[in-house]
N, C-alpha and C positions, 0 to 999 in steps of 0.2 A: 535504552536510549530515550530521552525525553524530547518530544516534538510539540510545537505549538502551531496549529493551523490558524492563520490570521487573515482577517479581511478588514478593510476600512471603507467608510463612505466619506465623501468630501463635498465641498461647495462647488467644485469645478474640476477641470481636467489637469490643470497645471499649478503646482505650488509656487512656481516662479512668478505667477501673476497674482500672488497674494491669496490664493485659495487655501482653505484650512480643513482640517479633519473634523468631522462632525459625529462620527460613530466608529467604535472599534469593537470587533468581535473576535474572540479567541476560543479554541477548543484544544484541550490537552490530550496528547497521546503518549503513552509510555510503552515501549516495546511494541509499537504498532497497534496498541489497544486503547480505545477511549477510556479515560479514567472517570468521566463524569464531571470533571472540573472545567469550568468555563470562566471567561472574563468578558463582560459586556458593559459598555459605557457610551452614553450619549454625551456630546460635548458642545458647549455654546461657542460658535465660531467668531463672534464679534465682527461679522461681515455678511453681506448678502450672498445668496446662491447665484451662480451663473445661470443663464437661461437654459432650461431643460434639466438641470441637475436636481432640483427639488422634485420634479415629476418622476425621475428615475427612482429616488429613494422614498418618496412619500413624506419626507421631513419638511419642516417649515421653521422659520425663525421664531414664530410664536411658540411652537412646541419646544424648541431648544432654549427659550429665554431663561428658564429657571434651572438649566443644567450647569454643571461646573465647567470652567474653562480648562484647557489642557494642563496648565500649570498646577491645578488642584488635583489632578488625577495621575500626573506623570509618575510619581514614585510608586504608586500601587500597580500601575501598568508595567513599569520596568521590573518590579519585583516578580510579577507573574511570569514574565518571559525570560528572565535572566538565566543565562547559561544554556538555553534550549536551542534546538534547530527550528527556525521558523519555516513553515511551508506556506507559500504565498503564490497565488495565481497572478502572473504578470508582476513579479516582485519589484521591479524597478519603480513602478507607480507607487505602491504602498510605502516602500522603503524611502523613497524620495520625500513623500509627504511627512512621514514620521521623523526623518532626520531634520526636516525643516522645523517641525514643532520643537524638537529638542534644541536646535540651534537658537531658536527664539528665547529659550530659557537661559541661555548662557553656555560658555565653554565647559563648565563643570559637568554637564550631562553627556558630552561627547556625542558619538554617533551610534546607531543601532548595531552595526557590525562589530563594535568593540565589546558588545555584550552577548551577541548571538551569532550563529551561522544561519545562512539563508538557502533554502531549496526552492527553486522556481518551478512550480508544477506546470506552468505554461510551456517552458522549455522541454520538460519531460514529455508532455503531450505532443509537441511538435516533432520530437525525435521518434516517437512511436507511431504517430499518424501524420506523416509529412504530406503537405498539400491539402489537408482537410481542415474544416473549421474546428477550432479547439477552445471555443469559449466554454464557460462553466456549464451553460445550458446544453451545448452540443455534446460535451463529455458526459453529462448526466444521462442523456438519451443513449449515447453509444455504449456506456458502461452499465446501463440498467439501474441508475440511481433515481429514485422517485423525487422529482422536483415540481410536482403539480401544484404544491402550495406556494411556490415562489412567484408571486404576482409582482412584487417590487424588490428592488435590491435592499437587503438588510445585512449588516455586517455579521451578526451572530448566525443568522440563517445561512448566509453564504459560506461562512466558515464551517458550519456543520455539513453542508453539502460537499464542500471541497474536501473535508476529511474523508468522506465516503469515496469520492472520486479518486483522491490520492491513494487510498489503500487499494482500490481496485486497479488503478493504473500501475502500481508498483508491485502487485501481488506476484510472488514467486521470484522477484529479482534477487533476493538475498540467497536463494538456492543456486543461482547461476553466476554469482560473483559480482553483483552490482551493489551489494550492501556495503555499509561503511565499516562494519566491524570485521575482524578476522575470523570470528566464530559464526557459523550459520545460525540464523534464528530458528527456533522451533516452529514447525508447521502445525496444522490442526489435524493431521492424520493420526489415527490410532494404530499403533504397531502392536501386533499380537505375537508374543514370543512362544515358540513351540517348546514344550517340556522335553528335556533329554530323554531318549528312549533307552531302555535296558536291552539286554540280549533277547533276540526273538526266540520264542519257544520252538523246538524242532517240529517240522511238519511231517506227520506220519501218513503215508498214502497206503490204503488197503491193497493187499496183493491182487485182488480181483481187478481193481482199477488200473494197476500197473500192467497186468496182462492184457486188458482191453485196449489200453493205450498202445502197447507194443504191437498188437495185432493190427490196429488201425494204421500205424506208421508203416508197417510192412506192406499193407494193402496199397497205400499210396505209392510206396517205392516201386512195387511191381507194375502198377499201372502207368506211372510217369517215368519210370527209369531212374528217378532220383527223389529223395525226400529231404526237405530242409530240417525235419525233426529227427531224422535217423542219425545216430551217432556217427561221427566221422570215422572212417576205417583207420585202424592203427597203421602207422608207417612201417614199411617193410624193414626188417633188420638189415643193417649194413654188414657186409662180409669183411672181416678184418683182413688187411693185407698180410700176405705171408711174410 
């Protein structure tokens, strides 16, 4: 199974207000293992940031001025994610922005869900930890993922952290029926198979040991009145009816 853990950074919180994508970060997993393949792209938004958005990301219009616009990177981005399952934290946000970017290019590009399936890790976290904070930072702390280097929001860094969080969050689910496939995925435990044993050699007990054991059992029987090690008395023979 091929999965792409994805994150975006934007000029603001709502695409309906004209905000645009300024950064995309993706990490590829195959059979729940990182392959080392990533996709990372800064994008010139052709509009200003909303108040506070630039501070969260550390990006600026000056930095993005020489970066490509979305139309120039769309084909390469879609090729990277095509046919995969996207893992996104609060998927409605990122999917909404990316669908808007595709719509601005024209109907030929369609929507994201025509090319991929989407798994929302925020919904998974809420199911596992109801009533608790389930932000990426909170999950990193809860699941033991080191995010000390996350001073600002960055799409590729956040995708890398989310990949670790997602794998920890879903560890073992395929063994108990939550996986998407019919066959269980292999785990990381090593199984040692015992070699088949042949017939055991006969055990020969010296006569002196047998005699000592019999004497000990008899001594126990005399003292206690019964011995668990003494052979059971033979059943009395039944008298045949005349």
